[in-house]
Every structure is written in structure tokens, then in C-alpha cells.
C-alpha positions in Angstrom: 5.5 66.9 60.9 3.2 69.1 58.8 0.2 70.8 60.6 -3.2 70.1 59.2 -5.3 73.2 59.0 -9.1 73.6 58.4 -9.9 76.1 55.6 -11.3 79.3 57.0 -13.1 80.5 53.9 -14.5 79.4 50.6 -11.3 80.3 48.6 -9.1 78.3 50.9 -11.5 75.3 50.6 -11.5 75.5 46.8 -7.6 75.5 46.9 -7.6 72.4 49.2 -10.1 70.7 46.9 -7.9 71.5 43.9 -4.9 69.9 45.6 -6.7 66.9 46.9 -6.2 63.4 45.3 -8.3 62.9 42.2 -9.3 59.9 40.0 -7.7 61.7 37.1 -4.9 63.9 38.4 -4.0 67.4 37.2 -0.8 67.9 35.2 2.4 67.8 37.2 4.1 71.1 38.0 7.9 71.5 38.4 9.7 73.5 41.0 13.1 74.9 39.9 15.5 76.2 42.5 19.2 76.3 43.4 21.9 76.9 46.0 25.2 78.4 44.8 25.5 78.0 41.0 27.9 78.6 38.2 27.1 80.7 35.2 26.6 77.6 33.1 24.4 75.9 35.6 22.3 79.0 36.0 21.8 79.0 32.2 20.8 75.3 32.3 18.1 76.0 35.0 16.8 79.0 33.0 16.4 77.0 29.9 14.7 74.1 31.7 12.3 76.7 33.0 11.6 77.9 29.5 10.9 74.4 28.3 8.5 73.9 31.2 7.0 77.4 31.0 3.3 77.2 32.0 3.9 74.2 34.3 6.9 75.3 36.3 7.8 77.7 39.1 11.4 79.1 39.4 12.8 80.5 42.6 15.6 83.0 42.2 16.8 83.2 45.8 19.6 80.9 46.9 18.7 77.9 49.1 21.9 76.8 50.6 20.2 74.8 53.3 18.8 72.3 50.8 20.7 69.0 50.6 18.3 66.4 49.2 20.5 63.4 49.9 21.1 64.2 53.5 18.9 63.6 56.5 17.1 66.8 57.3 18.4 68.5 54.2 15.1 67.8 52.3 12.9 69.7 54.8 12.8 73.0 53.0 12.4 71.3 49.6 9.3 69.4 50.9 8.0 72.7 52.3 8.4 74.5 49.0 6.8 71.5 47.2 3.7 71.8 49.3 3.6 75.6 49.1 3.8 75.6 45.3 1.9 72.3 44.8 4.8 70.9 42.6 5.4 67.2 42.4 8.6 67.4 40.4 11.7 69.5 41.1 15.1 70.4 39.7 17.7 71.6 42.2 21.0 73.0 41.0 24.2 73.5 43.0 27.9 74.0 42.3 30.9 73.1 44.5 34.4 71.9 44.1 33.4 68.3 45.0 30.3 68.3 42.7 30.6 71.0 40.0 27.6 71.9 37.9 25.3 69.6 39.8 21.7 68.8 39.1 19.3 66.9 41.4 16.1 65.7 39.7 13.4 64.3 41.8 9.7 63.5 42.4 7.5 63.9 45.5 4.5 61.9 46.7 2.1 63.8 49.0 4.9 66.5 49.1 7.4 64.1 50.6 10.6 63.1 48.7 9.7 60.1 46.5 13.0 59.5 44.6 16.2 61.4 43.6 18.7 61.3 40.7 21.9 63.4 40.8 23.8 64.2 37.6 26.7 66.4 36.6 26.2 68.7 33.5 28.9 68.8 30.9 29.2 70.1 27.3 26.2 72.4 27.6 24.9 74.2 24.5 22.1 76.8 24.9 19.1 77.1 22.6 20.5 80.4 21.3 23.5 78.5 19.8 21.2 76.6 17.4 20.2 77.9 13.9 16.8 76.9 12.6 13.7 78.4 11.0 11.9 80.4 13.6 8.6 79.5 12.0 9.0 76.0 13.4 10.2 77.1 16.9 8.9 74.9 19.7 5.7 75.9 21.4 5.3 76.3 25.1 5.0 72.8 26.7 6.7 71.0 23.7 8.4 67.8 24.8 12.1 67.5 24.0 13.2 64.5 21.9 15.3 62.0 24.0 17.5 59.3 22.5 18.7 56.8 25.1 21.6 55.1 23.4 23.0 51.9 24.9 21.8 48.8 26.7 22.5 50.3 30.0 19.2 52.2 30.0 17.4 48.9 30.0 19.7 46.9 32.4 21.6 49.3 34.7 19.5 50.4 37.7 20.8 53.9 37.9 20.4 54.6 34.2 16.9 53.0 34.1 16.0 55.3 37.0 17.4 58.4 35.2 15.5 57.6 32.1 12.2 57.2 34.0 12.7 60.5 35.8 13.7 62.5 32.7 10.6 61.2 30.8 8.4 62.1 33.7 9.9 65.6 33.9 9.5 66.5 30.2 6.1 65.2 29.3 4.2 67.0 26.5 3.9 67.2 22.8 6.7 65.8 20.7 9.0 68.0 18.6 11.7 66.8 16.2 13.5 70.0 15.3 16.9 70.3 17.0 16.7 73.6 18.9 18.6 72.8 22.1 19.5 73.0 24.8 22.0 70.2 24.6 24.1 68.8 27.4 25.8 65.6 28.7 24.5 64.4 32.1 27.1 62.4 34.1 25.5 60.0 36.6 26.5 60.6 40.2 24.0 59.5 42.8 20.4 58.3 42.9 17.9 57.1 45.5 14.9 54.9 44.8 11.7 55.2 46.8 11.3 52.8 49.7 8.9 49.9 49.2 6.1 51.3 51.4 6.1 54.7 49.7 6.3 53.1 46.2 3.3 50.9 47.0 1.3 53.9 48.3 2.2 56.1 45.3 1.3 53.4 42.8 -2.2 52.8 44.2 -5.0 53.1 41.7 -8.8 53.6 42.1 -11.2 50.8 41.3 -13.6 53.4 40.1 -13.5 54.1 36.4 -13.6 57.7 35.1 -16.8 58.6 33.2 -16.4 59.7 29.6 -18.3 62.5 28.0 -19.7 62.6 24.5 -21.4 65.7 23.4 -21.7 66.9 27.0 -23.4 63.7 28.1 -21.7 61.5 30.7 -21.3 57.8 29.7 -20.6 55.1 32.1 -17.5 53.0 31.6 -18.6 49.8 29.8 -16.3 47.5 27.9 -19.0 46.7 25.3 -18.9 50.1 23.7 -21.8 52.2 22.4 -22.1 50.6 19.0 -22.4 47.1 20.4 -25.0 48.2 22.9 -27.1 49.9 20.2 -26.8 46.9 18.0 -28.0 44.6 20.7 -30.8 46.9 21.7 -32.0 47.0 18.0 -31.9 43.2 17.7 -33.9 42.8 20.9 -36.5 45.2 19.6 -36.7 43.4 16.3 -37.1 40.0 18.1 -39.9 41.4 20.2 -41.7 42.8 17.2 -41.5 39.5 15.3 -43.1 37.5 18.1 -46.7 36.3 17.3 -49.3 38.3 19.0 -51.7 36.6 21.4 -55.1 36.2 20.0 -58.2 37.1 21.9 -60.6 34.2 22.3 -64.3 35.0 22.6 -66.1 32.6 25.0 -69.7 31.9 24.4 
């Protein structure tokens, strides 16, 4: 169980406020870490970090005690998630039983929300592609994904993989093939339990206020133009009403 500490200074309080739940949440950050890896898998993790640069943290030290699918094996992962304030993670490992293994996952309140495990095959790095460097992808550019086959709409494991991948690589679209390229072979996955899913999907009844020209506007389905039009019509109606006549009494 995580210990709840009271902030001791203004800087700590600001940090806690930054991490607190918000009506409009901050962008998600990704934690990238690994246990024992192969040369290829290390390259995969490095290139994912480059794609996520600006919104990712990469640990270089090996974390052999992390086993996301085993009871107790997620403790260090959840600790690092809280320490870095990352709600997404990519964990790489390599063994005879599961070579070139990637676990992609999400956390809610820094507890494991869901997991997808895949094996990497046929990897091609970004350096192996030839293209005009003037149109090189910018930091934060979203890779283009093509999910081919009905399985991504009907098979639970593949639907889950699609959802996690799209959540992991949110950003601007780019349509120039620059790599990396790889095949991901489905291995294991774990969906969130019903209670955690319900908690994680809660939304606030309060609507975020919009700003136009520095002025806050309340959320109103009518819209500004309609409000102005109605106000103008009411004003015209008032001005056209016959004025009361003063009657002199003798």
C-alpha cells in the first residue's frame, strides 16, 4: 500500500496539484524500461523512445524483478509509474521462452490497468529507410497504423492490442514511411477488471469553460451567434412597443 504524504513546501504542493485529477487531463507520458534484452529489442525500445521524445522517460538500468503478468511482479512497475507520473509503459524482456518480448500497458491512479504482450519479429529500424530528410517526422508525430483483417474488430485480444497501440502513439499524423517497421505476434493480454474499468471511465458532469480572446465563456449549447441574435431580437421588440402616454388630470 502506498503511503500518503502531506507536502512539506510550496514546490511539493505544486507538484501534487499538477498530478491531481483534472477536468481536462494533461497529455499522457510513457515509461520505457526493460529487463534482459537482445540487441534487436534494445533497438526497438530506443526507437519507440525517439518516437515519443518529449513525452517519454527511458530507464537504462535492467529491471529483472518486473514481471507484469505475475502477482507481485508489478510492484516496481507501479512504483516507477508513480515516481515518473507516467500512465503508459513499454517493458522489454528477452528469454528462451519468450524472445524479443514487449509488454505494453496502461495504469490508472498508478496501478496496472491493462496489459498486452507481443513478440517482435521482422524489425526494420528508421535508419534503414530512404526518404527526403526535409519531410522527416517531427517530435511527437503519430505513426500511421494499418490494421488489416476483421480480427481487429471481432477478436478480443486483437481489439485490445489495437486500442492500446493507438493510445500509446497519439499525436499528429504523418504519411511518409520512415520506420521503424516490425511484426508484433500476439502472446498474452489482460483486460482491466470491471471495478477498475468503471472507475477509470468516470467523467465529470462539469463542462470545461472555453476561452475566446482571453475571456472565459460558459458552456452553452446555444452558441454565441444564437445568443446574440436572440438578444438583438428582444431589444428590437422592446423598442417597437408603444410608449405609455402621460395623461394630465384636471
